[in-house]
C-alpha positions as CSV (number, residue, x, y, z in Angstrom):
1,M,136.6,-36.9,70.2
2,S,136.6,-36.1,66.4
3,D,135.9,-32.7,64.9
4,S,132.4,-33.8,63.9
5,E,131.7,-35.0,67.4
6,L,132.9,-31.7,68.9
7,L,130.5,-29.9,66.6
8,N,127.5,-32.1,67.5
9,M,127.9,-32.4,71.3
10,T,124.9,-32.7,73.6
11,P,124.2,-29.9,76.1
12,E,125.7,-32.1,78.8
13,E,128.8,-32.8,76.7
14,K,129.2,-29.1,76.1
15,I,129.2,-28.4,79.8
16,E,131.8,-31.0,80.4
17,F,133.9,-29.7,77.5
18,D,133.7,-26.1,78.9
19,K,135.0,-27.5,82.2
20,L,137.8,-29.2,80.4
21,C,138.7,-25.9,78.7
22,L,138.6,-24.0,82.0
23,E,140.8,-26.6,83.7
24,T,143.3,-26.5,80.8
25,I,143.6,-22.7,81.2
26,R,144.0,-23.1,85.0
27,E,146.7,-25.7,84.7
28,Y,148.7,-24.8,81.6
29,S,148.3,-21.1,80.8
30,S,151.6,-19.3,81.2
31,D,149.7,-16.0,81.6
32,T,147.9,-15.4,84.9
33,V,144.1,-15.6,84.6
34,Y,141.7,-14.7,87.4
35,F,138.1,-13.9,88.2
36,K,137.1,-11.5,91.1
37,D,133.9,-10.5,92.8
38,K,132.8,-6.9,93.4
39,N,135.1,-6.5,96.3
40,S,138.1,-7.6,94.2
41,R,138.4,-10.9,96.0
42,F,139.5,-13.9,94.0
43,L,136.8,-16.3,92.9
44,W,138.9,-18.3,90.5
45,T,142.6,-18.1,89.5
46,S,145.1,-20.0,87.4
47,K,148.1,-22.1,88.5
48,A,150.5,-19.5,87.0
49,H,148.9,-16.8,89.2
50,A,149.5,-19.0,92.3
51,L,153.1,-19.5,91.3
52,Q,153.6,-15.8,90.8
53,V,152.4,-14.9,94.3
54,G,154.0,-17.9,96.1
55,A,150.7,-19.7,96.9
56,D,150.7,-23.5,97.1
57,N,147.9,-23.8,94.7
58,P,145.1,-21.7,93.0
59,Y,142.5,-22.8,95.5
60,E,144.4,-21.2,98.4
61,M,143.8,-17.8,96.8
62,I,140.0,-18.0,96.8
63,G,138.5,-15.3,99.0
64,K,141.7,-13.3,99.2
65,D,142.6,-10.2,97.3
66,D,145.7,-8.4,95.9
67,Y,146.5,-6.9,99.3
68,D,147.3,-10.4,100.6
69,Y,150.0,-10.9,98.0
70,F,151.2,-7.6,96.5
71,P,152.6,-4.3,97.7
72,K,149.9,-1.8,98.8
73,E,150.7,0.7,95.9
74,F,150.3,-2.1,93.4
75,A,147.1,-3.4,95.0
76,D,145.6,0.1,95.2
77,K,146.1,0.6,91.5
78,A,144.6,-2.8,90.6
79,M,141.5,-2.1,92.8
80,A,141.1,1.4,91.3
81,D,141.1,-0.1,87.7
82,E,138.6,-2.8,88.7
83,K,136.2,-0.2,90.3
84,Q,136.4,1.8,87.1
85,I,135.6,-1.3,85.0
86,M,132.6,-2.2,87.1
87,A,131.3,1.4,87.1
88,T,131.7,1.8,83.3
89,G,131.4,-1.7,81.9
90,E,134.4,-0.9,79.8
91,P,137.5,-3.1,79.8
92,I,141.0,-1.7,80.2
93,I,143.4,-3.3,77.8
94,N,147.2,-3.7,77.9
95,I,147.8,-1.9,81.2
96,P,151.6,-1.7,81.9
97,E,152.4,-2.7,85.5
98,E,155.6,-2.8,87.4
99,L,155.9,-5.2,90.4
100,Y,158.7,-4.4,92.7
101,H,160.1,-7.2,95.0
102,D,161.8,-6.9,98.4
103,D,165.1,-8.1,96.8
104,G,165.2,-5.1,94.5
105,T,164.1,-6.9,91.4
106,V,161.2,-5.8,89.3
107,E,158.7,-7.7,87.1
108,Y,157.2,-5.9,84.1
109,L,153.6,-7.0,83.4
110,L,151.0,-6.3,80.8
111,A,147.4,-6.7,82.1
112,S,144.0,-6.6,80.4
113,K,140.9,-6.5,82.6
114,Y,137.2,-7.0,81.8
115,P,133.9,-6.8,83.5
116,L,132.5,-10.1,84.7
117,Y,128.8,-10.6,83.8
118,R,126.1,-12.8,85.2
119,D,122.6,-12.6,83.8
120,G,123.5,-9.3,82.1
121,K,124.7,-7.7,85.4
122,I,128.3,-6.9,86.4
123,I,129.2,-9.1,89.3
124,G,133.0,-8.5,89.3
125,T,136.0,-8.5,87.0
126,W,138.3,-10.9,85.3
127,G,141.6,-10.5,83.7
128,I,144.7,-11.8,82.0
129,T,148.2,-10.7,82.9
130,R,151.3,-11.5,80.9
131,N,154.9,-11.3,82.3
132,V,156.9,-9.2,79.8
133,T,160.0,-8.9,81.9
134,E,162.2,-10.7,79.5
135,R,160.9,-8.7,76.6
136,R,161.5,-5.5,78.4
137,R,165.1,-6.7,79.2
138,L,165.6,-7.4,75.5
139,E,164.1,-4.0,74.5
140,K,166.4,-2.2,76.9
141,E,169.4,-4.1,75.6
142,L,168.4,-3.2,72.0
143,E,168.0,0.5,73.1
144,R,171.4,0.5,74.7
145,S,172.9,-1.1,71.6
146,Y,171.2,1.5,69.4
147,Q,172.4,4.4,71.6
148,K,175.9,2.9,71.6
149,M,175.8,2.6,67.8
150,Q,174.5,6.2,67.5
151,R,177.3,7.4,69.8
152,L,180.0,5.5,67.8
153,T,178.8,7.1,64.6
154,R,179.0,10.6,66.2
155,V,182.1,10.4,68.4
156,D,185.7,10.6,67.5
157,D,187.5,7.6,69.1
158,L,190.8,9.3,69.9
159,S,189.5,12.5,71.6
160,G,186.1,11.4,72.8
161,L,184.6,14.5,71.2
162,Y,181.9,14.6,68.6
163,N,183.3,13.9,65.1
164,R,183.3,15.8,61.7
165,R,180.1,14.1,60.5
166,Y,178.1,15.1,63.5
167,F,179.6,18.6,63.4
168,Y,178.1,19.3,60.0
169,E,174.8,17.8,61.0
170,Y,174.7,19.8,64.2
171,L,175.8,23.1,62.6
172,E,173.1,22.8,59.9
173,K,170.4,22.5,62.6
174,E,171.8,25.4,64.6
175,I,171.8,27.6,61.5
176,S,168.2,26.7,60.8
177,I,167.2,27.5,64.4
178,Y,168.9,30.8,64.6
179,E,167.8,31.8,61.1
180,R,164.2,31.7,62.3
181,R,164.7,33.5,65.5
182,D,163.6,37.1,66.0
183,G,166.0,39.7,67.4
184,E,169.8,39.5,67.5
185,D,170.3,36.1,69.1
186,T,173.3,34.4,67.6
187,F,175.8,31.6,68.2
188,T,179.5,31.6,67.7
189,L,181.9,29.1,66.2
190,L,185.5,28.5,67.4
191,A,187.9,27.0,65.0
192,I,190.9,25.5,66.9
193,D,194.2,24.1,65.5
194,V,197.1,22.6,67.5
195,D,200.3,24.5,66.9
196,N,203.4,22.6,65.7
197,L,201.8,19.1,66.1
198,T,203.9,17.8,63.1
199,D,207.1,18.7,65.0
200,I,205.9,16.9,68.1
201,N,205.0,13.8,66.0
202,D,208.4,13.9,64.3
203,R,210.3,14.2,67.6
204,Y,208.3,12.0,69.9
205,G,206.2,9.8,67.7
206,Q,202.6,9.8,66.7
207,P,201.3,8.1,70.0
208,K,202.7,11.1,71.9
209,G,201.1,13.4,69.4
210,D,197.8,11.7,70.1
211,D,198.4,12.5,73.8
212,V,198.5,16.1,72.8
213,L,195.2,15.8,70.9
214,R,193.6,14.3,74.0
215,H,195.0,17.0,76.1
216,V,193.6,19.7,73.9
217,A,190.2,17.9,73.9
218,S,190.2,17.9,77.7
219,A,191.2,21.6,77.8
220,M,188.3,22.4,75.5
221,M,185.8,20.6,77.7
222,L,187.1,22.3,80.8
223,G,187.0,25.7,79.2
224,C,183.5,25.5,77.8
225,R,180.1,26.0,79.3
226,K,177.7,23.1,79.8
227,S,175.7,24.3,76.8
228,D,178.7,24.3,74.4
229,T,179.5,21.4,72.1
230,C,183.1,20.3,71.1
231,F,184.1,18.5,68.0
232,R,187.3,17.1,66.5
233,I,187.1,17.7,62.8
234,G,190.1,15.6,61.9
235,G,193.9,15.7,62.4
236,D,194.7,18.6,64.7
237,E,191.6,20.6,63.8
238,F,188.8,21.2,66.3
239,M,185.6,23.2,66.5
240,V,183.4,24.5,69.3
241,M,179.8,25.5,69.0
242,L,178.8,28.2,71.4
243,P,175.0,28.7,71.4
244,D,173.4,32.0,72.5
245,C,176.9,33.5,72.6
246,D,178.1,36.7,70.8
247,K,181.7,37.4,69.7
248,V,182.5,39.3,72.9
249,H,181.7,36.5,75.2
250,A,183.2,33.9,72.8
251,I,186.6,35.7,73.1
252,G,186.7,34.9,76.8
253,I,185.8,31.2,76.3
254,A,188.4,30.9,73.5
255,K,191.1,32.5,75.6
256,K,190.3,30.2,78.5
257,I,190.6,27.2,76.3
258,A,194.0,28.4,74.9
259,D,195.2,29.1,78.4
260,N,194.1,25.6,79.6
261,V,196.1,24.0,76.8
262,A,199.3,26.1,77.3
263,T,199.6,26.0,81.1
264,E,199.5,22.2,81.6
265,P,202.7,20.5,80.5
266,I,202.3,17.1,78.7
267,P,204.6,14.3,79.6
268,M,206.7,12.9,76.7
269,G,208.6,10.1,78.3
270,D,211.4,11.7,80.2
271,D,210.5,15.1,78.8
272,F,207.6,17.5,79.0
273,V,206.0,19.6,76.3
274,K,203.8,22.6,76.5
275,A,201.4,22.6,73.6
276,T,199.6,25.6,72.3
277,V,196.6,26.3,70.0
278,S,195.5,29.0,67.6
279,V,191.9,30.0,67.6
280,G,189.6,31.7,65.1
281,I,186.2,33.1,66.1
282,A,183.2,33.6,63.8
283,S,179.6,34.6,64.9
284,F,176.6,33.6,62.8
285,E,174.7,36.3,61.0
286,K,171.4,35.7,59.3
287,G,171.8,34.8,55.7
288,M,175.0,32.8,56.2
289,D,175.2,29.2,55.1
290,I,177.5,26.5,56.5
291,S,180.4,27.1,54.2
292,E,180.4,30.8,54.8
293,L,180.5,30.5,58.5
294,I,183.2,27.8,58.6
295,S,185.2,29.8,56.0
296,L,185.1,32.9,58.2
297,A,186.2,30.9,61.3
298,D,189.0,29.3,59.3
299,R,190.2,32.7,58.0
300,K,190.4,34.0,61.6
301,L,192.2,30.9,62.6
302,Y,194.8,31.4,59.8
303,K,195.2,35.0,61.1
304,S,196.2,33.6,64.5
305,K,198.7,31.3,62.7
306,R,200.2,34.1,60.7
307,N,200.5,36.4,63.7
308,G,202.7,33.9,65.6
309,K,200.3,31.2,66.9
310,N,199.1,30.6,70.4
311,Q,196.5,33.4,70.2
312,V,192.8,34.2,69.4
313,S,191.6,36.1,66.4
314,F,188.2,37.5,65.7
């Protein structure tokens, strides 16, 4: 039938063409399409819908409802939506649905439901549901990839701690937060440097020196609270951010980290080495900027170095 013929069909031809369109939707739509009565029983459904529920053909589903094919929780939600549509006359568009199967798999669906009219009166509902499981899988993969990328840009490969770049980003945010706080709430910064790492590298080789850095990173994590954040700034330099922590409490955490480092011997082939760290403590005061706070922590760190290393200065 040509375009002109389609536009000039007789009423009988239009009825036949409508049937053709409906049968085409029934047979070839990849989305599930269905029509229901006021009791949510199927009046008409597509082949894709029958395949979804394991029915032999669409006609088998006529007179049945969602409870015959889906879990009760899923069917309850569908019926509630359909009752709302029939009561209000308003469609519900793009309803996210999750269909859980006995084998543990889940299908992600996106459903749109509408009132079904006859002679101006609502006699039921009809709807279209699209399976978006593959799209959701791709979205989750992209999200995981993005999170991995974000982590890689923030994490130091050797130690597993956050890196220098993220340290400055994080510190700037913390200063902004505490600058606006009322009262005397503060946070404290620990500057940590491994003692005599150059000597260890010269004697045992850099790979063993890297083992020392990893040991220090582990000792830092064990010595910190869950709310604290550890960073490797570069080389043998580390920082720890202690939120809601004044200098008095920071001293205890710093000493715990130093003790953790010093008490655990590190294997160096047939030998063992006990590493130590020097620590400097600086608490934030309103009006300080990033460079002032870091400079203060570094000065306290150098004080520990000058006074013999393996100690905490504040």
